[in-house]
C-alpha positions in Angstrom: 84.2 -53.6 -159.1 85.5 -56.5 -156.9 84.2 -59.3 -159.2 86.0 -57.8 -162.2 89.3 -58.4 -160.4 88.8 -62.1 -160.3 86.4 -62.8 -163.3 89.2 -63.3 -165.8 91.5 -65.5 -163.7 92.5 -68.6 -165.8 91.3 -71.9 -164.4 92.3 -75.4 -165.5 90.5 -78.4 -164.0 91.6 -82.0 -164.6 89.5 -83.8 -162.0 87.0 -83.3 -159.2 86.4 -85.2 -156.1 84.4 -84.8 -152.8 84.5 -85.9 -149.2 81.5 -86.2 -146.8 82.1 -84.5 -143.4 80.0 -85.0 -140.3 80.2 -83.7 -136.7 77.9 -83.2 -133.7 77.1 -79.5 -132.9 76.3 -77.4 -129.9 72.8 -76.9 -131.4 71.9 -80.5 -130.8 72.1 -82.0 -134.3 74.6 -83.9 -136.4 75.9 -81.6 -139.2 76.8 -83.1 -142.5 78.5 -81.2 -145.4 80.4 -82.1 -148.5 83.9 -80.7 -149.3 84.7 -80.4 -153.0 88.3 -80.7 -154.3 89.2 -79.5 -157.9 92.6 -80.6 -159.1 94.6 -79.0 -161.8 97.4 -80.4 -164.0 100.1 -78.8 -161.8 98.9 -80.7 -158.7 97.3 -77.6 -157.2 94.0 -78.4 -155.5 91.1 -75.9 -154.9 88.6 -76.6 -152.2 85.1 -75.5 -151.3 82.2 -76.7 -149.1 78.5 -77.5 -149.8 76.6 -76.5 -146.7 73.2 -77.9 -147.7 71.4 -78.8 -144.5 69.6 -82.0 -145.4 71.9 -85.1 -144.9 70.0 -87.1 -147.6 71.1 -84.5 -150.2 74.7 -85.1 -149.4 74.2 -88.9 -149.5 72.4 -88.6 -152.8 75.3 -86.6 -154.3 77.7 -89.3 -153.1 75.7 -91.8 -155.1 75.3 -89.7 -158.3 78.7 -88.0 -158.3 79.5 -84.6 -159.7 79.1 -83.7 -163.3 82.2 -83.6 -165.5 83.9 -80.2 -164.7 87.2 -80.8 -166.4 88.3 -78.1 -168.8 89.9 -74.7 -169.4 88.0 -71.8 -168.1 88.1 -68.3 -166.5 86.3 -67.9 -163.2 83.5 -66.2 -165.1 83.1 -68.9 -167.8 83.2 -71.6 -165.1 80.4 -69.8 -163.2 78.4 -69.8 -166.4 79.0 -73.5 -166.9 77.7 -74.2 -163.3 74.6 -72.1 -164.0 73.7 -74.4 -166.9 74.2 -77.6 -164.8 71.7 -79.4 -162.6 73.8 -79.9 -159.4 71.0 -82.1 -157.9 70.7 -84.9 -160.4 69.0 -87.2 -158.0 66.0 -84.8 -157.8 65.1 -81.3 -156.8 66.1 -80.3 -153.2 63.6 -79.7 -150.5 64.5 -76.0 -150.4 65.5 -74.1 -153.6 68.2 -72.2 -151.7 70.2 -75.4 -151.4 71.0 -75.0 -155.1 72.9 -71.8 -154.2 74.6 -73.6 -151.3 76.0 -76.3 -153.6 76.9 -73.9 -156.3 78.8 -71.7 -153.8 80.9 -74.7 -152.7 81.9 -75.4 -156.3 82.6 -71.7 -157.1 84.7 -71.3 -153.9 86.7 -74.4 -154.9 87.3 -72.9 -158.4 88.4 -69.5 -157.0 90.8 -71.3 -154.6 92.3 -73.3 -157.5 92.5 -70.4 -159.9 94.3 -68.2 -157.3 96.7 -71.0 -156.5 97.4 -71.6 -160.2 98.1 -67.9 -160.5 100.4 -68.0 -157.5 98.4 -65.5 -155.5 95.7 -65.1 -152.8 92.4 -63.4 -152.6 93.5 -60.2 -150.8 96.4 -59.7 -153.2 94.2 -60.2 -156.2 91.8 -57.6 -154.8 94.8 -55.3 -154.3 94.3 -55.1 -150.5 95.6 -56.9 -147.4 94.1 -59.3 -144.9 93.1 -57.7 -141.6 92.5 -59.3 -138.2 88.9 -60.5 -138.0 86.7 -59.7 -135.0 84.2 -62.5 -134.3 81.3 -63.3 -132.1 80.3 -66.8 -130.9 76.8 -67.8 -131.9 75.1 -70.2 -129.5 71.7 -71.4 -128.4 70.8 -71.6 -124.7 69.0 -75.0 -124.7 65.3 -76.2 -124.6 65.2 -75.0 -121.0 67.2 -71.8 -121.6 69.9 -70.9 -119.1 73.0 -68.8 -119.0 75.2 -71.9 -118.4 76.7 -72.2 -121.9 77.4 -68.5 -122.0 79.2 -68.6 -118.7 81.3 -71.6 -119.8 82.3 -69.9 -123.0 83.2 -66.6 -121.2 85.1 -68.5 -118.6 87.3 -69.9 -121.4 87.4 -66.5 -123.2 86.5 -63.7 -120.8 86.2 -61.0 -123.5 84.1 -63.1 -125.8 81.2 -61.3 -127.7 78.0 -63.2 -128.5 75.3 -63.7 -131.1 72.2 -65.3 -129.5 68.9 -66.7 -130.7 66.1 -65.6 -128.3 63.0 -67.7 -127.9 59.7 -67.2 -126.1 61.1 -69.4 -123.3 63.5 -66.7 -122.3 62.4 -65.4 -118.9 62.8 -61.9 -117.5 65.5 -63.1 -115.2 67.5 -64.7 -118.0 67.2 -61.6 -120.1 68.6 -59.5 -117.2 71.4 -62.0 -116.6 72.4 -61.9 -120.3 72.2 -58.1 -120.5 74.4 -57.8 -117.4 77.3 -59.6 -119.3 77.5 -56.7 -121.7 78.6 -59.2 -124.3 75.6 -59.6 -126.5 76.2 -57.9 -129.9 73.5 -59.6 -132.1 70.1 -61.0 -131.3 68.9 -63.3 -134.1 65.1 -63.2 -133.9 64.7 -65.8 -136.7 61.4 -64.2 -137.8 62.2 -64.8 -141.5 62.6 -68.6 -141.4 58.9 -69.6 -141.8 58.4 -73.3 -142.3 61.9 -74.4 -141.3 63.2 -76.2 -138.3 64.7 -73.1 -136.9 61.5 -71.0 -137.2 60.9 -69.2 -133.9 57.4 -68.3 -132.7 56.8 -64.6 -132.9 56.3 -63.1 -129.4 55.7 -59.3 -129.5 56.3 -59.0 -125.7 59.7 -60.7 -126.0 60.6 -58.4 -128.9 59.8 -55.4 -126.7 61.8 -56.7 -123.7 64.8 -57.4 -125.9 64.7 -54.0 -127.5 64.7 -52.4 -124.1 67.2 -54.7 -122.4 69.8 -54.7 -125.2 69.7 -51.1 -126.4 72.9 -51.4 -128.6 72.5 -55.0 -129.9 71.8 -55.6 -133.6 68.3 -57.1 -134.1 68.5 -59.6 -136.9 65.6 -60.9 -139.0 62.5 -59.7 -137.1 59.1 -60.7 -138.2 57.2 -57.6 -139.2 53.5 -58.3 -138.5 50.6 -57.3 -136.3 52.1 -56.8 -132.8 55.7 -56.3 -133.8 55.6 -54.0 -136.8 55.0 -50.9 -134.7 58.1 -51.6 -132.7 60.2 -51.1 -135.8 58.7 -47.8 -136.7 61.2 -46.2 -134.3 64.2 -44.9 -136.2 66.6 -46.0 -133.5 65.3 -49.6 -133.7 65.4 -49.5 -137.5 69.0 -48.3 -137.4 70.1 -51.5 -135.7 67.9 -53.9 -137.5 69.7 -56.4 -139.8 68.6 -59.0 -142.3 69.9 -62.4 -143.2 67.5 -65.1 -144.3 65.8 -63.0 -147.0 69.1 -62.0 -148.7 70.2 -64.1 -151.7 71.3 -61.3 -154.0 71.3 -57.6 -154.7 67.6 -57.4 -155.6 66.7 -58.8 -152.2 68.6 -55.9 -150.5 66.8 -53.4 -152.7 63.4 -54.9 -151.8 63.8 -54.7 -148.0 61.0 -52.7 -146.2 63.5 -49.9 -145.6 67.2 -49.3 -146.6 69.1 -51.1 -143.8 72.1 -50.0 -141.9 73.2 -53.6 -141.1 73.3 -56.8 -143.2 74.5 -60.3 -142.5 76.4 -61.7 -145.4 76.2 -65.5 -145.8 78.1 -66.2 -149.0 76.5 -69.6 -149.5 73.1 -67.9 -149.9 74.3 -66.0 -153.0 75.4 -69.0 -155.0 77.8 -67.2 -157.3 80.9 -65.1 -156.6 79.5 -62.5 -158.9 76.2 -62.1 -157.0 78.1 -62.0 -153.6 80.7 -59.4 -154.7 78.2 -57.1 -156.5 76.1 -57.1 -153.3 79.0 -56.3 -151.1 80.1 -53.5 -153.4 76.6 -52.1 -153.5 76.3 -52.1 -149.7 79.7 -50.7 -149.0 79.1 -47.8 -151.5 76.0 -46.9 -149.3 77.8 -47.2 -146.0 76.0 -50.3 -144.7 77.7 -52.2 -141.9 78.3 -55.8 -143.1 79.2 -58.8 -141.0 79.9 -62.4 -142.0 77.6 -65.3 -141.2 78.3 -69.0 -141.2 76.4 -72.2 -141.7 78.1 -74.7 -139.4 80.9 -75.3 -141.9 83.0 -78.4 -141.0 85.8 -78.0 -143.5 87.5 -75.3 -145.7 84.3 -73.3 -145.9 84.7 -71.6 -142.5 88.2 -70.3 -143.3 86.8 -68.9 -146.6 84.2 -66.9 -144.7 87.0 -65.6 -142.5 89.0 -64.6 -145.5 86.0 -62.6 -146.9 85.4 -60.9 -143.6 89.2 -60.1 -143.4 89.1 -58.4 -146.8 85.7 -56.6 -146.6 84.4 -56.2 -143.1 87.0 -57.2 -140.5 85.9 -54.9 -137.6 82.2 -55.8 -137.3 80.7 -58.6 -135.1 81.3 -61.4 -137.6 79.5 -64.7 -136.9 82.5 -66.7 -138.2 84.0 -68.0 -135.0 86.4 -71.0 -135.4 84.7 -74.4 -135.5 85.6 -75.3 -131.9 82.9 -72.9 -130.8 80.3 -75.2 -132.3 81.4 -78.3 -130.4 78.7 -79.6 -128.0 81.0 -79.2 -124.9 83.3 -76.3 -124.0 86.6 -78.0 -123.5 90.2 -76.9 -123.8 91.5 -73.6 -125.1 89.4 -71.6 -127.6 90.8 -69.1 -130.1 90.3 -65.4 -129.1 89.0 -62.6 -131.2 90.4 -61.0 -133.3 91.7 -63.8 -135.5 95.1 -63.0 -137.0 95.6 -63.5 -140.8 97.8 -66.4 -141.9 101.5 -65.5 -142.4 101.7 -66.9 -145.9 98.2 -67.0 -147.4 97.5 -69.0 -150.6 94.4 -69.2 -152.7 91.0 -68.7 -151.2 91.7 -70.0 -147.7 92.5 -68.6 -144.3 94.5 -71.2 -142.6 
């Protein structure tokens, strides 16, 4: 199993620090994350990123600081140590999943450090190689939706593939314009985000129009309820339905309404390396098509998602485009898909 190949990696931590990162995004909000740095006695530094969405949670962590993480570990024993710690000492987070986000940042930093201390990288440790990563650009189309941003992105990168978030404001003409681009690979229906800021009103008529207009697009996170459930009784529609928000570990995959053929893998949702890798192994043994997903990472976290995609699912429409695609304005040159692996990879990074 994949986790067994990293679980016994030795890890020595002398100190831990963190840096607050902030940037405006194309989705109209200021993104704040915290980048962790774990330093060992040999001067090697491992980094990871906490992608918790609430800015006040990052500010509170800056006030309280991290718990003492210094010591001699393996990756597995370090993970057990994190499981016993309260990583939100200022008070419970608004959403329980934020605990996983913060733990993931600290586990990723530890893996990066342990691999560096061993003089190797993730692909080599897993006895494989990094492959070029196919990616799609995820973007919203504004409060008054138009094709303008899509056209700007595809003017910069003509072959760019897309992951879009439909809303009830999408008109018939907009749907036709988008379908004509033949670039839409994933439609994120956001029907599984109830009670959050990105929750989208369920519109059965919109679902039906999308299913018809984009017959090959992956349909992510539909809401299955009166008015929509019947649409997903069709085997063809089920075969291209994917899940994201409900997935925090292997049991969530097993409890889906049917065995999926697609799954969005967002590592931060899993919290631990063990949970992530056992889920990937399980899905690949069953032939599920996996693709990576991001959380508006501002630092090292985005490259780590690209590294995982490169090892496990390089050829699917990964939502791990370089950070420049999340800038509010489309300016300058943008990297093209696929992303080439680094010439001399180190640790758990991809840059």
